[in-house]
PLY file of the C-alpha trace (Angstrom):
ply
format ascii 1.0
element vertex 406
property float x
property float y
property float z
element edge 405
property int vertex1
property int vertex2
end_header
0.00 0.00 0.00
1.44 3.35 -1.08
0.35 6.97 -1.04
-1.82 7.57 -4.10
-3.16 4.01 -4.34
-6.91 3.72 -4.93
-8.72 0.93 -3.09
-12.23 -0.37 -2.58
-12.96 -0.46 1.15
-15.73 -1.93 3.24
-16.33 0.58 6.04
-17.10 -1.15 9.31
-17.01 1.35 12.16
-16.48 4.92 13.34
-13.23 6.07 14.93
-12.43 9.00 17.17
-11.59 12.11 15.16
-14.34 12.04 12.54
-13.01 9.25 10.34
-14.36 5.77 9.67
-12.61 2.40 9.82
-11.93 0.11 6.90
-9.36 -2.63 6.39
-7.13 -3.64 3.50
-5.10 -6.83 3.70
-5.35 -6.76 7.48
-4.24 -3.15 7.87
-6.57 -0.53 9.34
-7.42 2.30 6.98
-9.00 5.42 8.46
-11.18 6.85 5.71
-12.81 10.27 5.62
-16.25 11.15 4.21
-17.65 7.64 4.58
-20.27 5.98 6.85
-20.13 2.54 8.53
-21.79 -0.03 6.29
-20.71 1.59 3.05
-18.40 0.38 0.31
-16.29 3.18 -1.09
-13.47 3.83 -3.49
-10.78 5.72 -1.62
-7.32 7.14 -2.27
-4.50 6.56 0.22
-3.08 9.84 1.52
-0.79 8.64 4.32
0.79 5.31 5.25
2.07 4.47 8.73
3.45 1.24 10.14
0.15 0.00 11.56
-2.48 2.02 9.69
-3.15 4.24 6.71
-5.38 7.23 5.99
-7.55 7.67 2.94
-10.14 9.97 1.39
-13.36 8.77 -0.16
-13.47 9.41 -3.90
-16.70 7.60 -4.75
-19.47 5.90 -2.77
-20.15 2.51 -4.36
-22.77 1.24 -1.89
-24.31 4.07 0.10
-25.60 3.93 3.67
-29.29 4.73 4.18
-28.02 7.43 6.54
-26.16 9.30 3.78
-27.57 12.65 2.76
-26.53 15.41 0.40
-23.77 17.25 2.23
-25.04 20.30 4.10
-22.05 22.28 2.78
-21.30 21.86 -0.91
-17.73 23.09 -0.31
-17.09 19.94 1.78
-18.91 17.44 -0.43
-17.42 14.18 -1.65
-18.12 15.51 -5.15
-15.11 17.79 -4.78
-11.50 16.67 -4.96
-10.30 15.73 -1.45
-7.70 18.51 -1.38
-10.41 21.08 -2.14
-12.93 20.00 0.51
-13.46 22.59 3.22
-12.85 21.39 6.77
-15.13 21.82 9.73
-18.22 19.86 8.69
-16.90 16.31 8.46
-20.23 14.69 9.42
-22.33 16.85 7.12
-23.02 13.93 4.77
-24.72 11.95 7.57
-28.28 12.48 8.82
-28.38 14.14 12.25
-29.90 11.23 14.16
-27.20 8.87 12.93
-24.49 11.45 13.65
-25.53 11.35 17.29
-25.58 7.56 17.26
-21.99 7.55 15.98
-20.95 10.07 18.64
-22.65 7.94 21.29
-20.66 4.94 20.08
-17.38 6.88 20.24
-18.14 8.01 23.81
-19.10 4.53 24.97
-16.16 2.87 23.21
-13.68 5.41 24.59
-14.95 4.94 28.14
-14.63 1.18 27.79
-11.17 1.16 26.18
-9.48 3.98 28.08
-11.58 4.36 31.21
-12.44 0.75 31.97
-16.14 1.63 32.23
-19.03 0.04 30.37
-22.03 2.36 30.38
-24.81 3.57 28.14
-24.63 7.20 27.02
-27.18 9.35 25.24
-26.18 12.30 23.05
-28.83 14.99 23.26
-29.56 17.62 20.61
-29.64 21.29 21.47
-32.77 23.43 20.99
-33.60 24.17 17.37
-30.94 21.98 15.77
-33.27 19.29 14.45
-35.56 21.89 12.95
-32.62 23.64 11.25
-30.82 20.45 10.11
-27.91 21.24 12.41
-27.20 24.52 10.60
-26.82 28.17 11.71
-25.58 27.47 15.25
-22.01 28.79 15.19
-21.72 32.23 16.80
-17.96 32.23 16.19
-15.95 31.35 13.10
-12.22 31.64 12.47
-11.26 32.24 8.84
-7.71 32.03 7.57
-5.84 34.21 5.11
-3.40 32.90 2.50
-0.30 34.64 1.17
-2.37 36.46 -1.45
-4.81 37.80 1.14
-7.66 35.44 0.20
-10.01 34.48 3.02
-11.59 31.12 3.81
-11.52 28.02 5.99
-8.73 25.51 5.85
-9.17 22.46 3.69
-9.92 19.33 5.69
-6.81 18.05 7.53
-4.72 20.80 5.91
-3.50 24.37 6.39
-4.42 25.35 2.82
-7.04 28.10 2.56
-10.12 27.18 0.53
-12.33 29.78 -1.14
-16.00 29.28 -0.21
-19.20 31.20 -0.93
-21.13 30.29 2.22
-20.79 29.21 5.86
-23.92 27.16 6.56
-23.00 26.17 10.13
-22.64 29.84 11.12
-25.51 31.97 12.34
-27.10 34.08 9.66
-25.48 37.23 11.06
-22.03 35.66 11.15
-22.42 34.36 7.60
-23.53 37.79 6.33
-20.62 39.51 8.07
-17.90 37.08 6.97
-15.74 38.81 4.31
-15.52 35.81 2.01
-14.98 37.85 -1.17
-12.54 40.40 0.27
-8.76 40.30 0.58
-6.73 40.97 3.70
-3.02 40.93 2.85
-0.70 41.14 5.81
-2.82 39.27 8.34
-3.13 35.57 9.05
-6.68 35.14 10.30
-10.02 36.84 10.78
-12.51 36.08 13.52
-16.22 36.59 12.96
-18.54 36.50 15.97
-22.05 37.35 17.02
-22.26 38.04 20.78
-25.57 38.37 22.60
-25.44 42.16 22.29
-24.14 44.56 19.65
-24.46 42.51 16.47
-21.86 40.58 14.49
-18.30 41.88 14.25
-14.88 41.09 12.83
-11.57 40.58 14.65
-8.80 41.19 12.14
-5.44 39.72 13.04
-4.14 40.61 16.48
-6.15 43.77 17.08
-6.59 45.01 20.65
-9.45 43.24 22.46
-12.70 44.94 23.29
-15.31 43.84 25.81
-18.51 42.10 24.71
-21.54 40.83 26.59
-22.91 37.29 26.43
-26.20 36.45 28.09
-27.28 33.16 29.67
-30.89 33.46 30.76
-31.09 36.69 32.76
-27.38 36.67 33.63
-24.79 38.69 31.73
-21.14 37.78 31.27
-18.45 40.21 30.14
-15.44 38.94 28.23
-12.97 39.91 25.52
-14.24 39.61 21.98
-11.34 37.28 21.24
-11.73 35.33 24.48
-13.16 31.85 24.88
-16.92 31.38 24.87
-18.98 28.38 23.83
-19.55 28.41 20.07
-23.09 27.03 19.80
-25.72 29.70 20.45
-27.36 27.53 23.16
-24.26 25.75 24.53
-23.60 28.03 27.51
-27.14 27.66 28.86
-27.29 23.90 28.20
-23.94 23.25 29.91
-24.83 25.48 32.85
-27.98 23.46 33.45
-26.17 20.15 32.91
-23.54 21.04 35.51
-26.23 22.12 37.98
-28.01 18.79 37.49
-24.80 16.74 37.73
-24.01 18.01 41.23
-25.35 15.80 44.01
-27.40 18.12 46.22
-26.94 15.90 49.26
-23.15 16.12 48.93
-22.80 19.78 48.02
-21.76 22.15 50.81
-22.06 25.83 49.82
-19.65 26.85 52.61
-16.95 24.38 51.61
-13.96 25.29 49.44
-15.63 24.61 46.09
-13.51 24.95 42.95
-14.16 25.76 39.29
-11.02 24.74 37.36
-10.18 26.01 33.87
-12.97 28.44 34.67
-12.69 30.99 31.86
-14.87 34.02 32.59
-16.84 32.25 35.32
-19.71 30.63 33.40
-19.83 27.37 35.38
-18.94 28.99 38.70
-21.98 31.21 38.19
-24.08 28.13 37.38
-23.06 26.62 40.72
-23.78 29.88 42.53
-27.18 30.23 40.88
-28.06 26.65 41.87
-27.01 26.86 45.52
-27.57 30.49 46.43
-25.81 33.59 47.75
-23.82 31.81 50.47
-21.95 29.71 47.91
-18.18 29.82 48.22
-16.35 29.03 44.99
-12.94 29.83 43.53
-12.56 29.87 39.77
-9.06 29.20 38.42
-7.95 30.22 34.92
-4.50 30.77 33.41
-5.55 33.63 31.10
-5.31 36.86 33.07
-7.88 38.91 31.17
-10.42 36.08 31.47
-9.82 36.00 35.22
-10.34 39.76 35.44
-13.69 39.35 33.72
-14.56 36.37 35.94
-14.04 38.50 39.06
-16.52 41.02 37.68
-18.98 38.37 36.51
-19.01 36.70 39.94
-19.08 39.88 42.02
-22.52 39.24 43.52
-21.23 36.20 45.46
-19.25 37.41 48.46
-17.65 33.98 48.74
-16.52 33.86 45.09
-13.03 34.69 43.93
-11.12 34.45 40.65
-7.50 33.32 40.57
-5.07 33.60 37.67
-2.96 30.44 37.67
-2.24 27.26 35.80
-4.48 24.60 37.28
-1.70 22.08 37.89
0.40 24.63 39.78
-2.57 25.98 41.70
-3.47 22.52 42.97
0.13 21.73 43.93
0.28 24.98 45.89
-2.97 24.12 47.67
-1.56 20.78 48.71
1.66 22.37 49.94
0.31 25.41 51.80
-3.25 24.72 52.97
-3.87 24.41 56.70
-5.75 21.54 58.33
-8.92 23.63 58.36
-8.54 24.54 54.70
-7.93 20.92 53.78
-11.14 19.97 55.57
-13.08 22.59 53.59
-11.52 21.26 50.38
-12.54 17.68 51.28
-16.12 18.87 51.74
-16.01 20.78 48.46
-17.25 20.12 44.95
-14.85 20.52 42.02
-16.10 21.46 38.56
-13.47 21.17 35.84
-13.68 22.00 32.14
-10.17 21.27 30.82
-8.91 21.87 27.27
-9.21 19.23 24.59
-6.11 17.43 25.88
-7.85 16.73 29.20
-6.76 17.29 32.79
-3.91 14.77 32.69
-2.18 12.62 35.28
-0.66 15.43 37.38
-3.96 17.27 37.86
-5.78 13.98 38.49
-3.21 13.01 41.13
-3.56 16.37 42.87
-7.36 16.19 42.82
-7.24 12.72 44.31
-4.94 13.93 47.08
-7.25 16.87 47.81
-10.10 14.32 47.96
-13.12 16.57 47.30
-16.61 15.22 47.90
-17.45 15.08 44.19
-16.16 15.98 40.74
-18.15 17.29 37.78
-16.08 16.98 34.62
-17.05 18.85 31.43
-15.25 17.40 28.41
-14.99 18.23 24.72
-12.90 15.17 23.84
-14.15 11.64 24.64
-10.72 10.00 24.66
-9.15 12.61 26.96
-12.14 12.33 29.29
-11.93 8.55 29.30
-8.21 8.54 30.06
-8.81 10.83 33.03
-11.73 8.66 34.18
-9.38 5.68 33.99
-6.75 7.47 36.09
-9.39 8.40 38.66
-10.76 4.85 38.79
-7.26 3.55 39.54
-7.40 5.79 42.62
-10.77 4.55 43.82
-13.15 6.99 42.12
-16.30 5.84 40.34
-18.24 7.28 37.46
-21.71 8.09 38.80
-23.22 9.39 35.58
-22.48 10.84 32.17
-24.49 12.71 29.55
-23.52 13.60 26.00
-24.54 16.79 24.20
-24.41 17.47 20.47
-22.90 20.95 20.77
-21.32 20.69 17.31
-23.82 19.22 14.81
-22.49 18.20 11.40
-19.02 17.77 12.92
-17.56 14.80 14.81
-17.17 16.74 18.07
-19.27 15.88 21.11
-19.46 17.36 24.61
-19.92 15.31 27.78
-20.68 16.08 31.42
-19.61 13.40 33.89
-20.00 13.16 37.66
-17.59 11.17 39.84
-17.21 10.39 43.52
-14.88 8.31 45.68
0 1
1 2
2 3
3 4
4 5
5 6
6 7
7 8
8 9
9 10
10 11
11 12
12 13
13 14
14 15
15 16
16 17
17 18
18 19
19 20
20 21
21 22
22 23
23 24
24 25
25 26
26 27
27 28
28 29
29 30
30 31
31 32
32 33
33 34
34 35
35 36
36 37
37 38
38 39
39 40
40 41
41 42
42 43
43 44
44 45
45 46
46 47
47 48
48 49
49 50
50 51
51 52
52 53
53 54
54 55
55 56
56 57
57 58
58 59
59 60
60 61
61 62
62 63
63 64
64 65
65 66
66 67
67 68
68 69
69 70
70 71
71 72
72 73
73 74
74 75
75 76
76 77
77 78
78 79
79 80
80 81
81 82
82 83
83 84
84 85
85 86
86 87
87 88
88 89
89 90
90 91
91 92
92 93
93 94
94 95
95 96
96 97
97 98
98 99
99 100
100 101
101 102
102 103
103 104
104 105
105 106
106 107
107 108
108 109
109 110
110 111
111 112
112 113
113 114
114 115
115 116
116 117
117 118
118 119
119 120
120 121
121 122
122 123
123 124
124 125
125 126
126 127
127 128
128 129
129 130
130 131
131 132
132 133
133 134
134 135
135 136
136 137
137 138
138 139
139 140
140 141
141 142
142 143
143 144
144 145
145 146
146 147
147 148
148 149
149 150
150 151
151 152
152 153
153 154
154 155
155 156
156 157
157 158
158 159
159 160
160 161
161 162
162 163
163 164
164 165
165 166
166 167
167 168
168 169
169 170
170 171
171 172
172 173
173 174
174 175
175 176
176 177
177 178
178 179
179 180
180 181
181 182
182 183
183 184
184 185
185 186
186 187
187 188
188 189
189 190
190 191
191 192
192 193
193 194
194 195
195 196
196 197
197 198
198 199
199 200
200 201
201 202
202 203
203 204
204 205
205 206
206 207
207 208
208 209
209 210
210 211
211 212
212 213
213 214
214 215
215 216
216 217
217 218
218 219
219 220
220 221
221 222
222 223
223 224
224 225
225 226
226 227
227 228
228 229
229 230
230 231
231 232
232 233
233 234
234 235
235 236
236 237
237 238
238 239
239 240
240 241
241 242
242 243
243 244
244 245
245 246
246 247
247 248
248 249
249 250
250 251
251 252
252 253
253 254
254 255
255 256
256 257
257 258
258 259
259 260
260 261
261 262
262 263
263 264
264 265
265 266
266 267
267 268
268 269
269 270
270 271
271 272
272 273
273 274
274 275
275 276
276 277
277 278
278 279
279 280
280 281
281 282
282 283
283 284
284 285
285 286
286 287
287 288
288 289
289 290
290 291
291 292
292 293
293 294
294 295
295 296
296 297
297 298
298 299
299 300
300 301
301 302
302 303
303 304
304 305
305 306
306 307
307 308
308 309
309 310
310 311
311 312
312 313
313 314
314 315
315 316
316 317
317 318
318 319
319 320
320 321
321 322
322 323
323 324
324 325
325 326
326 327
327 328
328 329
329 330
330 331
331 332
332 333
333 334
334 335
335 336
336 337
337 338
338 339
339 340
340 341
341 342
342 343
343 344
344 345
345 346
346 347
347 348
348 349
349 350
350 351
351 352
352 353
353 354
354 355
355 356
356 357
357 358
358 359
359 360
360 361
361 362
362 363
363 364
364 365
365 366
366 367
367 368
368 369
369 370
370 371
371 372
372 373
373 374
374 375
375 376
376 377
377 378
378 379
379 380
380 381
381 382
382 383
383 384
384 385
385 386
386 387
387 388
388 389
389 390
390 391
391 392
392 393
393 394
394 395
395 396
396 397
397 398
398 399
399 400
400 401
401 402
402 403
403 404
404 405
């Protein structure tokens, strides 16, 4: 098998990362733009010792779950190198997309976490009615050497010219400068916050403050700062975290923690659930986000925002906390929303040593979550529950909220 070879593949399963699994002469081939159960003609694009990667060129036997791609710029009708990235499940009907994401979550938990459990992946409001379109309130476009604007091609850093952005909200799509040129910059952000209409962020311009609203609560943050992309994600995750916390275990006066806390979204969700006496510290490495978190959480006298790397913050707690502080930490609840790479062994070890009453883990990567669940299980923790949320329809990404106790 060599790069450039064209093969007929029977596609048997879905893999983490938005590709499907086929086999050729005993070797695994990860193939893009296919669906389990299909037979496709595919071209090999990469060969490794134990696997290869390929792109679908033609669907020979189609799955009943195949649909016309929601974004023509990413369709299998285009040459693989010219397919826009960012909608790798757009050729699959929404219900089956969620079934594939459920399978990835369950399989990851079994393989990496040692847990066999059933998971549901829930849609967000309005997505079924809109075919999983028009949900992205934030889009990053890239600029090539000639100043042309567009998304990257799938699995590439080559800019592709497109005429539409169907996953974006209508305002973001209208505002995106797809026909303009921007020589001298590398990327352009397009976003639609809750107030003020859609706007552009060109290159590394100075940040300005925007307002995002979740229910009746307002959050201030930088326009280039992190916020959930789906228009309903912040409210859905806030509610999911509130529901994942065991009321009988939660102590509002304990030393509760919100790790990787951003501008305080989930800390506020905890405070809203358990009232004005709630004590909670949100920890975030990005200083401007922490400044906004302090403002966003100002109504809780017992809330504070700390700028620190989570691993270092936890090590410092273990080294410097008094016996009384350690007791408050043991009675506390920890909410953590780590980056895609997960919390990792050092943070897991520190959390286990702190021994809080419960953990609520928000994850955007099923394998990273499952590895951390496995590390926690080795230390005597158990997975009490997990829910999946389809925060990114027509892509392979899936969000999960898990609760754990020891």
